[in-house]
C-alpha positions as CSV (number, residue, x, y, z in Angstrom):
1,M,1.3,-14.9,12.7
2,S,-0.3,-16.9,15.5
3,S,-2.2,-20.0,14.5
4,T,-4.6,-19.6,17.3
5,V,-8.2,-20.3,16.2
6,R,-10.5,-17.4,17.0
7,P,-14.3,-17.0,16.7
8,P,-15.5,-15.1,13.6
9,C,-15.4,-11.3,13.9
10,P,-18.6,-9.4,13.0
11,G,-18.4,-7.5,9.8
12,L,-15.4,-9.2,8.2
13,A,-15.6,-11.0,4.9
14,A,-15.6,-14.7,4.8
15,D,-13.6,-14.8,1.5
16,P,-10.9,-17.6,1.9
17,R,-8.3,-15.3,0.3
18,E,-8.8,-12.9,3.2
19,S,-8.7,-15.6,5.9
20,A,-5.0,-15.1,6.4
21,L,-5.5,-11.5,7.2
22,S,-9.0,-11.6,8.8
23,W,-7.9,-11.9,12.4
24,S,-5.0,-9.6,12.6
25,R,-4.9,-6.8,15.2
26,R,-5.5,-4.4,12.3
27,R,-8.7,-6.2,11.2
28,W,-10.0,-6.3,14.8
29,L,-9.3,-2.6,15.3
30,Q,-11.1,-1.8,12.0
31,S,-14.2,-3.3,13.4
32,T,-14.2,-0.7,16.2
33,S,-15.3,2.9,15.9
34,A,-11.9,4.0,17.4
35,A,-10.1,2.5,14.4
36,S,-12.5,4.3,12.0
37,A,-11.5,7.6,13.6
38,L,-7.8,6.6,13.4
39,A,-8.1,5.9,9.7
40,L,-9.1,9.5,9.1
41,V,-6.0,10.9,10.9
42,P,-3.7,10.9,7.8
43,S,-6.2,13.1,6.0
44,L,-6.4,15.5,8.9
45,R,-2.6,16.2,9.1
46,A,-1.5,19.7,8.2
47,Q,-1.4,19.9,4.4
48,T,-1.0,22.6,1.8
49,V,-4.2,23.9,0.2
50,S,-3.6,22.0,-3.0
51,A,-2.7,18.8,-1.2
52,A,-5.8,19.0,0.9
53,A,-8.0,19.7,-2.2
54,E,-6.4,16.7,-4.0
55,E,-7.1,14.5,-0.9
56,A,-10.7,15.7,-0.7
57,Q,-11.2,14.7,-4.4
58,A,-9.3,11.4,-4.1
59,P,-11.2,8.3,-5.3
60,A,-12.4,5.5,-3.1
61,M,-10.4,2.4,-2.7
62,P,-10.5,0.1,-5.7
63,A,-12.6,-3.1,-5.1
64,V,-10.9,-6.4,-4.5
65,G,-11.3,-8.4,-7.7
66,S,-11.1,-5.3,-9.9
67,V,-8.5,-5.0,-12.6
68,L,-5.5,-2.8,-11.7
69,H,-3.6,-1.1,-14.5
70,L,-0.4,0.7,-13.4
71,P,0.9,3.3,-15.9
72,R,4.5,3.4,-16.9
73,I,6.7,5.2,-14.3
74,T,10.3,6.0,-13.8
75,L,11.8,4.7,-10.5
76,L,13.9,6.9,-8.3
77,D,17.0,4.9,-9.4
78,G,16.4,5.8,-13.0
79,R,14.9,2.4,-14.2
80,V,11.5,2.4,-15.8
81,M,8.7,0.2,-14.6
82,D,6.6,-0.7,-17.7
83,P,3.2,-2.3,-17.4
84,A,4.4,-5.1,-19.8
85,D,7.1,-6.0,-17.3
86,T,4.6,-6.7,-14.5
87,A,2.1,-8.7,-16.6
88,G,1.4,-12.2,-15.3
89,K,3.3,-11.4,-12.0
90,P,2.0,-10.4,-8.6
91,L,2.4,-6.6,-8.1
92,L,2.5,-4.7,-4.8
93,V,1.7,-1.0,-5.0
94,Y,2.4,1.0,-1.8
95,W,1.5,4.7,-1.5
96,W,3.6,6.5,1.1
97,S,5.2,9.7,2.2
98,S,8.4,10.5,4.2
99,T,6.3,12.7,6.4
100,C,3.6,10.1,7.2
101,P,4.0,8.6,10.7
102,F,1.9,5.6,9.8
103,C,4.0,4.9,6.7
104,A,7.1,5.1,9.0
105,Q,5.7,2.3,11.0
106,Q,4.7,0.1,8.0
107,S,7.6,0.7,5.7
108,P,10.1,-1.5,7.5
109,S,7.7,-4.5,7.1
110,M,7.2,-3.6,3.5
111,N,10.9,-3.7,2.9
112,L,11.2,-7.1,4.6
113,F,8.3,-8.4,2.6
114,W,9.9,-7.3,-0.7
115,L,13.2,-8.9,0.2
116,A,11.4,-12.2,1.2
117,Q,9.0,-12.4,-1.8
118,K,10.9,-11.0,-4.8
119,A,12.3,-14.4,-5.5
120,R,8.8,-15.7,-6.0
121,G,8.3,-13.2,-8.8
122,L,6.8,-10.3,-6.8
123,Q,7.0,-6.9,-8.5
124,M,6.7,-3.8,-6.3
125,V,6.6,-0.1,-6.6
126,A,6.4,2.2,-3.6
127,L,4.8,5.4,-4.8
128,S,6.0,8.5,-2.9
129,I,3.7,11.6,-2.7
130,D,6.4,13.8,-1.2
131,K,6.6,17.3,-2.6
132,K,9.9,16.6,-4.4
133,P,11.6,13.3,-5.5
134,E,14.7,14.4,-3.6
135,D,12.8,14.2,-0.3
136,A,11.8,10.6,-1.0
137,Q,15.3,9.6,-2.2
138,A,16.9,11.1,1.0
139,Y,14.4,9.3,3.2
140,L,14.9,5.9,1.5
141,A,18.7,6.3,1.7
142,R,18.6,7.3,5.4
143,K,16.4,4.3,6.2
144,G,18.2,1.8,4.0
145,Y,15.1,0.6,2.2
146,Q,15.6,-1.5,-0.8
147,F,12.1,-1.8,-2.3
148,P,11.6,-0.2,-5.8
149,A,10.3,3.3,-5.3
150,A,9.1,6.1,-7.6
151,W,8.0,9.7,-7.1
152,A,4.3,9.9,-8.1
153,S,4.3,13.4,-9.4
154,P,1.0,15.4,-9.4
155,D,0.9,15.0,-13.2
156,W,1.4,11.3,-13.1
157,R,-1.3,10.9,-10.4
158,K,-3.8,12.2,-12.9
159,S,-3.5,8.9,-14.8
160,F,-3.3,6.8,-11.6
161,P,-4.9,8.7,-8.7
162,K,-4.1,7.8,-5.1
163,P,-7.1,6.6,-3.2
164,K,-8.1,8.6,-0.1
165,G,-5.8,8.1,2.9
166,L,-2.2,7.0,3.6
167,P,-0.6,4.6,3.5
168,I,-2.4,2.7,0.8
169,T,-1.5,-0.9,0.0
170,L,-2.7,-2.7,-3.1
171,L,-1.8,-6.3,-4.0
172,R,-2.5,-7.4,-7.5
173,G,-2.5,-11.1,-8.5
174,R,-1.0,-12.7,-11.5
175,D,-4.3,-12.4,-13.3
176,G,-4.2,-8.6,-13.0
177,R,-7.0,-8.4,-10.4
178,L,-6.7,-7.0,-6.9
179,L,-6.3,-9.6,-4.1
180,L,-6.0,-6.9,-1.4
181,A,-6.8,-3.2,-1.0
182,E,-5.9,-1.7,2.4
183,R,-6.1,1.9,3.7
184,G,-4.1,2.9,6.8
185,Q,-1.2,1.3,8.6
186,M,-0.8,-2.5,8.4
187,F,0.9,-4.3,11.2
188,A,3.9,-6.5,10.6
189,E,1.9,-9.7,10.8
190,D,-0.6,-8.3,8.2
191,V,2.2,-7.5,5.8
192,E,3.8,-10.9,6.3
193,A,0.4,-12.7,5.7
194,M,0.2,-11.2,2.2
195,G,2.6,-13.8,1.2
196,Q,-0.2,-16.4,1.5
197,L,-2.1,-14.6,-1.2
198,L,0.7,-14.7,-3.8
C-alpha cells in the first residue's frame, strides 16, 4: 500500500486498528452512493427461490469487537477444523462462491495472504456456498488456490449463518474478537493490509 498521507475521509472510523485499511480505494468507494449500490449487486444476481429467500433472511454483519465462534467443519480435503484448534490464533473466515464475480476478483489476493501469513499462526477457512461441494472443489483445483476451504452446507449454515452479501471477510484476533468485518469485494491492497491487524 502507498504510504501517502491523505486527509481524513468523512464517515470513516478513527479506530487505530482500522487506520491501515481506512484509505484504501475500497474505503473511499464505500463512502460514495455508487459503492452502496454496488454492494447490493451480489444479492441481485440470479438465484434460486430458496437461495434468494435465505439471502433475504441473512443476518447483518457481526460488529467489530464481537466474539466470533466458528463451529466444527470438515474441509474439502477431508481434514476437520475444530474450534479448539483455532483458539488463541488469528482466524480468517472468507465466504465465497465459484459463481460470484466479486469473489473471483478477491480470491487470488486471499490465497496470497494465506500463503504469506500462515507462518505467523494465521488460521483460515474459505466457506463456499456453492450448490455442491464438487463445484467448489473443481473451481479451487482449476485456479490452484491453496487456502483451506470447506463447503458450508445449508444445514451447517443454520449454526453459522452467512451475513447478507458476498464475498464476506471476517478477521478474528487471537482473543476471539473480530478485528475486521467486510462485505463486498476487497482490493488487493486491502487484503494485504489485514496483515497489520494480526
